N, C-alpha and C positions, 0 to 999 in steps of 0.2 A: 504494500500500500504506500502510495506517495502522498505526502502531506502538503498543505498550502498554509503558509503563515501570513497573518494579517497584523501588521504593527500599527497601532493607533491608540492614543491615550484616552480617547473619548468614544469614538464610533465603534459599532459592532456590525459586521456584515449580516445581511438578512440570511444569506446562504450559510447554514451552520456547518458546512464542511471545512471551514477555515479554523485553524488553530490561532486564537487571538492572544497576542501579547501586548502589553501596555507601555513598556519602556525599554530602554537600552539593555538593562540587566536581564530582563525576562527574555528579550530577543536572543541575546548571547547564550543564555542557558538553554533555551529551546532548540536553537540550531545545533549546539553541541550535543544535546540529548538525542535528537532525531538523526543527525548526521546529514551532510550535504547530499549524499547519494539517495536519501529518502525524502528529500524536499523537492517537489515539482515546481512550486511557485511561491514567491514572496511578494507581498504588496506593502509598500512603505509609505507612511505618513512622515512629513518632515517635522512639524512642530509637536513636540511631546511634553509640553508643559506650559506654565504661565509665562515664563520669560520669553520663550520662543514665540508664543502667541502675541505677546506685547511687542516684540521686535517686528513681527509681521505687520501688525496694525499701525504701529507708530512710525516705522521706517520704510517698509516695503511699499505699502499703499501710497503714501504721499511722495516718497523719494526714490522708489525702486532700487533700494540698497538693503543689504542684509549684513549686519555686523555681528559676527559670532562671538565677539567679546561681550556683547550684551545678553547672551544666552547662557544661563547657568546650568541647565540640564542638558544631557546628551540628546541629540536629534536623530532623525532618520538618516541624515547624511553621515553621522558618526556610525550608525549601524551599517550603512553601505560600505564605508571604509573598513570597518571591522570584518565584514563578510569577505571582502577581497583578500585581506590579510590572512584570515582564517583559511581560505582556499589554498593560498600559497604555503602556509605553515603546516598544512595537513597533507600536502602532496609532494611528490618528488620535485626537487629544485629544477628550475628551467635550465635546459642546456643551451649552449651557444655554439653556433657554427660560424666559422670564418669563411666569408665569400668575398673574394677580390679585396682583401684587406679590411673588410668591415665585418663586425660581429652581428649576427642575426639571432634573434630569439627563436628557439624551437618551441612551439606551443606545448604545454603540459600534456603528456600522454594520458589517455583515459579521462579527458576533460569532463568533469561532472560538476555542473553549476546550475542552480535553479534559474528559471525565468524570473526576472525581477521587474516589477511594475511600481509605479508611483501613483498614489491616489491623493496626495496632499493638495490643499487649496492654495498653499503658499507658492507663487510662481517662481521666485528666486530659489527657494529651498528645493522645489521640484527640479528645476534646471540643474542645480548642483548635483543632486542624486543621479539624474539621468546622464549627465555628462561623465560623472565618475564611473558609473557602471558601464556605459557604452565605450568609454576609453579603455577600460579593462578588457572588455570583450574584443574590441578592435586589436588590442595588443596581443591577444591570444588567437588572433585570426578567426574570430567567430562573428556571426552577424550581430549587428548592434540592435538588439531586440528590446531594450528597456524603453518603455513608453509610459505616458501618463494615461491612466484609466479612471473610469468611474465605476465603483463597486457599490451596489445598493446597500444601504446601511440604515440602522436605527438611530 
């Protein structure tokens, strides 16, 4: 059985097939517990607390900027970065091949990584997560499949 993880501090998906986690620590624990090979999909919210929501409402909306120094809790962006690091820390190291004097990364063998979506309303936070995951996928010579989605929720 493959699992789907939904990270959000407030919303709960209507489809109860999702494993719901509410913050960074729960996310890390659940991914480690289930294992990447058993996770089919992850959907990330960006703002996981009061300070992130405040940063969104007071800076992103009027100024279209996001200052992570104003956010005290970990965000969905932190979860995305942890997820990529976890992938590399639990897999064989990337090997390098020299081609015409330049070193090329050989993608990790047995690439097992869940499909990652973003369902955050925060446009800057969403873009940060999308860019991070898609750059990782591009670096691994995989299709850039991380997109923004709407998942029905309560």
